[in-house]
Every structure is written in C-alpha cells, then in structure tokens.
N, C-alpha and C positions, 0 to 999 in steps of 0.2 A: 448438444452435450459436450462438455469438456473432453478433449482427447479424441473425439470422433471427427468425421469429415466436416461437421458444422462447427466452425470456430466461434461464432456468436451464439452462444446458448441462450435460449429464451427464458429459462428459469434457473435460479440458483438451487442446488440440491446438496445434501450432505455428502454425497459421493465426490463432489468437487474438492472437498477438503483433503480427501485421500490422494487425489491427483496432484494437488498443490505440493504435497510433501515429496512427490517424485520429480518435481520440476527440475529441468536441467539448465542450459545456458552456459556461456563461456565461463571458465573457471579462472581464478587468479593466475596471471602469467600467460594466459591464452591470448592470441590475437583476437581483438574484438571484431565481430562480423560487420563488414561495411554495409551501408545502405544509403539510399537517397529518398527523401520524403519532402512533401510540400508543407510549408508552414501556413499558419492561419493568415499571415500577411501576404501569401502568394509566392514566396520565395522557395526555390528548391535548394535544399541543403544536404550534403553528404557527410558522413562521419569522417571520411578520408580528407575532407577539406581542411581539417584541423591538424592532421598528422604532421609532426615535426614543428608545429607552431604553438599549439595549445593543448592542455589537458582538458578532457571533456567529462562533465558530470551528466550522465544520461539517466533520466528518471522516467518511469512508466506509471501511468495512472488513468483514472476515469472519474466521471462526475458522481457515480453511484458507489464508489469505494470508500468505506469509513476510514481505512488506513490512509488513503490519499488525502482526505479531508483533514485528518489529524496532523498531517505533516506540512501542509502548504504554507502556513504562516512562517514556520521555521525554515523551510526551503527558500522562501522569499528573502529571509534574513541572510541566509548563506549566499544567495545570489548577489545581494547588495554588498556583502563583505568581500567576496572573492572574485567576482567577475572582473575581467580586465585582460591584460596582455597574455596572461599565463593560463587562465581558466575560462572555459565556456560552459554554459549550462543549457541543456536541451531537454524539454519535457515532451514525451511521446504519448499522445492520446491513443488509448487502446480500446478493446471491447468493454462494455459495461459489466462491472463486477456483479451488480444486482439490477438487472433490467426489469422494467415494469411497464404499465400502460402509458405512463407519462414520458419516460425515456426508455424505449424498448431496445431490444437487440438491433444493431444497425443493419439495415437492409440496402442502404445506398450510401455513397460517399457524401451526398448532400446531407443525409441524416447525421452522419458522423461528424462532419464539419460543423453542423449546427449545434450538436451536443458539445463539441469542443469549445466553440465560441461562447456558448452559455456558461460553461465551466470557467473559462478564463475571465469572463466579465464578472461573474458572481464571486469568485475567489480572489480577484485582482492579482492574478498570476503575473509576475514580473518577467520571468525568463521566456525565451522564444518557445513557442509550442508547435510541434510537428504532429501530423495526423497520419497514423498507420493506415494501410489499405484494409479493405473488408476481409481479406484472408488472414490478416494479422501477420504478414510476412516478416516484419521486423520483430514483433512481439514473440513470435514462435522461436526465432533465432536466439532470443534472450530469455527463454524459459517459460514464458506465458503467465507468470505470476501477476496478480492484480496490481501490486504496488512495489516494484523492485527498483533498485538503482545501482549503477555501475560507475566507477571512477576509472576512466581510460586515460592512460598517460600519453605523452607526446610521441611515443614509439608506436602507438596504436594498440597496445596491449592492456589487459585488465590489471589494474593495480589493486583494486579493492571492489567488492560487491556486497550489497545488502539485499538479500532475497526479499526482505520486507523492510522498506525504507525506514531508517531511523536517523534523523538529521544530526543528532549529537555524535553518533559514530561516524557518519559521513564527514562531518567537519574535522574530526580528528584525523581521518585518513587523508583529507585534502591537505591539512597543515603538515602532516608527516611527509607526504610526497613532495610538496614544495620545498620543505627544508632539505630533503635528500637531493633534489635537483640543484638547488643553490649551492650545496656543500660539495657535491661531486662533479657537477657538470654533465651527469648522465640523465637520459630521458626516462629509463624504465626502472621500476622497483615495485615489488609487492609490499604493500604497507598495511599496518594495523592488523596483522595476522591474516590478511588476505580476504576475509569474508566474515559476514554474520548471517547465519542461516535460521536463526530463531524466529518463530512466528510470534507476532505481537499478542500479548495476553490482556492488557488493560487499557493502554493509552488510546486506542481507537474507540473505546466504549462510549465516551461522551458524544461522539460524532455519528454513532450508528443511526439514530433516528433521522438526523438531518440528511445523511447520504441516501438512506432508503426512501425517505419521503420524496426525494427528487425522482427516483425511479417510479414511484407510485404505490398504491395500496397493494398491488400484486408483489412488488419487491419486498414489502414488509411481511406479507403472508408467507412468502417463500422462505424467508429467514426463520420465522417462527416455527414453520413446519419442519424445516431442515435441521434446526438446532434444538428444538424442543424447549424445555424450561429455560436454559441459558439464553436462547435467542429471544424469547418473550421478555425475559428480565432485561436484556440489553436494550430492546426497543422501548420498554416502559421507562426505565431509569434514564436513558439518554433523552427521552422526550421531556421528562421533568427537568433535566439539567441543561436543555438546549439554551435557555436564556443566559446561563453562565458562559457557554461557549461563545455566544454572539455578543456578549458584553464583558470582555475580559477585564475591563477596568474595575469592575466591582468584585474584585477577587477575594477580599477578606471575608466578608459575610457569606458570599456566594460559595466559596470553596468549602467552608465549614458546612453549609447547608447541603451541598452536593455530596460531600463525604458522608454526612449523616443519612441521606436518602439511600446512597449506594450500600453503605454498611447495613442499614436496616433491611433493605431489600434482600441482600445476601443472607443475612441471619434468618429472616422470616421464611425465605424460600428453603433454606437448609432445614429449619425446624419442621416446616410443613412436610417436606419430603421424608424427613426422619420419622415423623409420626405415621405417614401413610405407608411407608415401606420399612417399618421397624424390624421386620423379620429378615430383610435382605439388604437394605441400605445401599442401593445401586449407585447413588450419587454422592457417596461420602468421599469427597475429593481430598479431605485432609488426612485420609488413611492411605499412605503411599503404597502399601502392599495390595490393598483392594484396587487402587487406581491402576497399578501395573497389570493385575489380572484382568481388569475390565477393558483397558485400552491398549495394552501391550507396551506402554511407555509410562515413565514416571512424570511426564510433563503434563501441564494443564492444557485443556482444549481452548483454542482461540474463540473469541466471541464475535469479532468483526474483522472483515478483510477489506 
C-alpha cells in the first residue's frame, strides 16, 4: 500500500489518490537530491555528473501509467529538440502505477529491468532510461508520484517541476531557463512560476485502457472498483478510442468520432445517474457548490494517472 513499508503496492486503490495529493519532493529553488542509478544499457549515471555542465530534465514513469503513455510522444519530441550540450534528459523507471497479473508489482530487479525494457521498446523511448531500485530510493526523494518531471539547472537546483508531467509546460520552462542562462551567464533561476501541481483531468483518458491492459485484467478491475463509474467510463471509452491513439495519422475523422463517443458517454452516464439518484444527485459535477460539499474542493477528480 502506498505510504506503508511496502513501496510496490499490489493493487491500485482509491486511497492512493488521497496520498498523491500529499506528495512532496524537492521544491523550486531546492537542491535536487543526488542519486546514482544503472541504465538499461548498463551504464551507471549520477545526477551530479551533469552539475555545472548541463541542465537535466528528470522524468518519472512506468509502463502501466496512463499519464506516462499520454506524454511519451511529446517527450520524445522535446528530447530531439533540446538534447545537446546544454540539456540532458533522463527517464527514471519506477513502480507500476497499475500492477496486474501481466505486469505485477516488482519483486526483483530482473522483473523491473524487464518491464523497463519492454516499455522502452514498445514506446520507442529515445532518451536514456534509468531503473530505480526496488525500494524506490530515488522515486521517494522526488515525491513518489506516478508521472512527475523536474527541470534541474546547471547549479543542481530545481528550476521547475511538474508534479504531473505536461510536455507543453515543460518545454516553456526549458526555453525560459536557456534564455535566462544565455542572457545573464548565471546557472540558476526558478522559471515558469516554479511549478505546476495540477492533476491531469482529461488528456490521459485516451490512454487509460492501453496502459491498464499492459498490467492485465486485474489492473483494469482495480481501476473500475477504485474509481467507480468514472473509472468504468474511462476504460470503456479509451478502449473504443484506442485505434485513434495508435493511428494518429487518421486524425480528421477519428478525432470527430472519438469526441462523439466521449461526449455521448459522458452525457449518457450523467443522465442515467441523474435518473437513478434524482433525489440526491451525488455526481452532479457541473454544480460547483455540490461538488465542494462532496469532495472538499471545486476541482474535478482525475480519471487516469
């Protein structure tokens, strides 16, 4: 269970979402915790190897995380655009966000390296991949979230962090940091407001089924049970939309079809629940006051991590 002595939880539960909201990790301006990990290619790399030489984009993820799946293509684009003498990218493979019978919680480093290798090959990940240990020693230092990213400047301090990786925001932070360094000759600056803490609401949705399917039937069942109706909707709708994800070239018709499926599903689910619970309407998300009373926040619940 998340937060207990067992880092690699065997099943995803709703309680994990509460723990994710409390995640820590180094804040903007803090010295980034150093580490040494082995890459899939057999090399040992330390974060301190790059200090005073390169800025580092540090990304955390796993094969069964929908948010990771949703960002890989764009992260590869960032890597191709910015890698070089001033910027290095490192992807750290962590525990499975949604373990199942096919990709279970890691019990050995061999298991973890095998899962990381599978992920790199399937997603054609371009950047160097490091594998965290079974205790999640590095992941714990950086907050333990399923898909976070940090921009660490040449001084070894955090210039920007996304607690839930968003490539467009990350690109803006990289560009701002490089511009500052070129203009001033200084290594450190907190850029782009320092951080983005918002949990993703929609963009991992199309990737939910694909990521959970890799974990196995148990991973899908766990999400459906933990998230209830929103979880079941995410699984069904993303399964329908999976061909769109895997064939992005057919965007015109496919995008319209997917939008129709998602919109229809949302409306049908809302009307069904409205009919079944007309006297109390517990899932009337469009009513801000009811949502605040129900969840303690006016934000929408995330569907995939």
